[in-house]
N, C-alpha and C positions, 0 to 999 in steps of 0.2 A: 778303185773307187767304190764307194758305197752308195746304194740307191737312196735318194732323198725320201723321207717318209711321206706318204700320201696325205693330203689334206682332207680326203674324202673318207667318210665313215661307211661301213657296210649298210646298205639299205635294208631296213627291217620293217616290221609291221607298224611300229610307232611312227617311223618316217613317212610311210605311205599314208597313214591316217592323217597326219599333220598336213601333208601335201593336198590330199583330197579336201580337207576342211578349208584350207586357204583358198582353194579354187572355188568351192561351192558356197562359201559364205561371202564372196566378194560382190559388192553392188556394181563396181566399175573396175576397170583395169587400164594399165598403160599397154598399148599395142604398138609394136614396131614392125614396119613393113619395108619393102625395098622400093624406093622411088623409081618408076619406070624410065624417067628421063635422065636422071643423074646417077642412079645406082646406089645412092647414099641411103643409109637407114633413115626412116621417117617415123617418128614416135607421135602418138596421139592418145587421147583418152576415149574410152568406149564404155557404154553400159554392158554388163555381162549377165547372162543367165546360164542355165545348164539344161541339156536335153535329158531324157529319161535314163540314159546310160552314163551320165556325168560329164559328157563332152561339153565344153564351154560353147556358148552361142552369143553372137553379137547382132544387134540391129543397127544398120548403118544407112546413111543417105548416099545415093548415087553421086551426089555432088561433092562428097568429101574426098580428100586426097587419099586417105587410106583405102577407101572402097575402090577407087580407080587403080591403085597399086595392086590390090588383091585380084582384080580382074586380069592383070597382066602376069602376076607371079603369086602363086597360092601360099607361099611361105610367109609365116608370121611368127612373132614372139609375143607372149602375153605375160605381163608382170602383175601378180596379185600379192596382197599382204599389206596390212596397214600398220604404220608405226604408232607409238604412243608417246608418253612423256620420256624425256631424256634422249639418249643417243638413238637415232632412228635405225642404225645398223645393228642394234641389239635385238631387233624384232624379226620374226620369221617372215620370209618372203619366198615366192615360188616363181620361177621363170619357166614357162611352158612353150616348147617349140611345136608349132601346129601347121597343118595344111588346111587352108580354108576351103570349105565345100559350100557353094551357093545352094540355098534351099528354094525349091520351086514353090511358087505362091499357092498353087491349087493342090498341093500334095497333102497326104495325111501327116507327113512329117512337119510341114509348115503349120498345120492346125494345132498339132501337139505342142510345138515349140512356142507358138503364139500364146496359147493358154498359159503355159508355164511362165513365159516371160512377163505377161501382164500381172500374174500373181505376185511377182517380185517387183515390177516397175509399173505401178498402176497409172502413173502420169503419162507413160508412153502411149496410152490409149488415144491421146490427142493426135498422134502422128503415125501410129504403127501401120495403118492401112493406106498411107499416102503412096501413090504409085512409084515414087522415086526411092522409097525405103525398102530394104530387103534384109533377110537373115542370112548369116553365114554360120554353119557349124564349123568349129575349129577342132579338127581331129588331132588329138595329142600324139606326137611322135616320140618325144622324150621330154624330160624336165630336169631342172636344176633346183634343188631345195636348199636354202640356207635357213636353218632353224635358229640362228643366232650365232654368236661367236663360237667357232670350233665345232659347228654342227652342219657340215656340208654333205649333201647326198646327190647322187645321180639316179633318176628314175626312168623307167620305160613308159611309153604311152599307155600300156595296159595297166600299169600301177595306178593310173588316175581314173580308169574306167570301171563301171559297174558291169561285170560280165555275168549276167544272169539270164536264164531262159525265160524268166517271168517278167522281163522288162515291159513287153508290150501289154501283157495282161494287167500289170499294175498301172501303167499309163492310162488304160481304158477305164479303170475303176478308181483312179486316184481321189477324186472328190468324194466318192462314196466311202472309201476307206477312211479318209480324214474325218468325215462326219461321224462314222461309226466309232472311231477311236476317241473322239471328243465326248460322245455319248457315254462310252464306257468309263472314261476318266476325264471329267471336265478340267481337272487341274494338271493334265499332262504337259501342256505347253509351259505354264508358269513354273511347274516343278522342275522341268528339264532345264529351263533357263537359269533357275536358281542353282541347280546342280552344276551347271557349266560356268557359274560365277559371272553371269551376264548382269548388266545394270537392270534395275527394276524398271518394269514397263508393262504395257498391255500386250504381252506376247501371245501369238497364235500360230498354229501350224498353217503354212501356206503352200506346202508342196512336200511330196515324198517320193521315194523310189526304193529299189530293192537294197540300197546301201544305207539308208537312213532317212531322216526327214529334216525339213527346213522351217525355221521360225522367223517371224518378223515382228518388230515393234517400232512403228514410225519408220525412221531411216536406218534402223539397226537390223542386221541379218545375223542369224545364228544357225550353225549346222550341227546336227547331232548324228554322228556316224555310228552305225551299228558295228559290233565286233565281228559279225558274220553276215555276209551277203545272203539275202533271202532267195531261195530258189523257186518259191511259189507264193501265192497270196497268203495262204494259211501260215506259212513260215514267217512272213512279214508281220502279221498280227502277233505271232508268238514272240518274235524278237523285240518288237516295240513294247509289248506288255511287260517284258522282263528288263526294260531299259533302266529301271530304278536300281538294278543290281550292278550295272556297269558304269553309272555316273556317280562320282563321289558326292556324298551329302545330299542326295536327292530326297 
């Protein structure tokens, strides 16, 4: 007997970049949890943000079924990736297997995640501080990437994370760095969006980390991934200033 050919491709830098982009450019996702009463998978929709290391975060009500499920069983699966015209299965999507970590409200982590989440979801300010709402960090354990027909990959949790010693330093100075970048190059956001072939809009930078920066225009989100993860703040400035050389037609 001969072994059947694997449907999986070897995970390379391009696959990792696509997976991270799908996760970090998502406004919302489908989350699947295990119902504590029946054991059946339970799927729902949640708003998604990311922490400074790229781990997805969700803001959920204690009244929701998926929150009660996560309190009983930390395992969850997150599906990100948007279809367009034509066959929806022709578009890339990412399924991330995660362990949910509740975020303590009075912690530094909560303050950081809250700031980053509101930059992405401004309307969440209406309920983000309600006592029954809470954040979960979804620590990636592994992921399955379908980049379109014939492009399947398996990734590790670390493939999705930004592993940099400068994460905390960049988080503390994120707003300052963004202001500085805009002062140096007022067209950075619009030029990056054009280079990434995004629709025309009033694009602005709303977040950054050691692996890249995030753009927003109305309800549209865009992720610009750097080719190299920055290991300090100066390196981040350098990588972003050279972004025009790594994005086509910028």
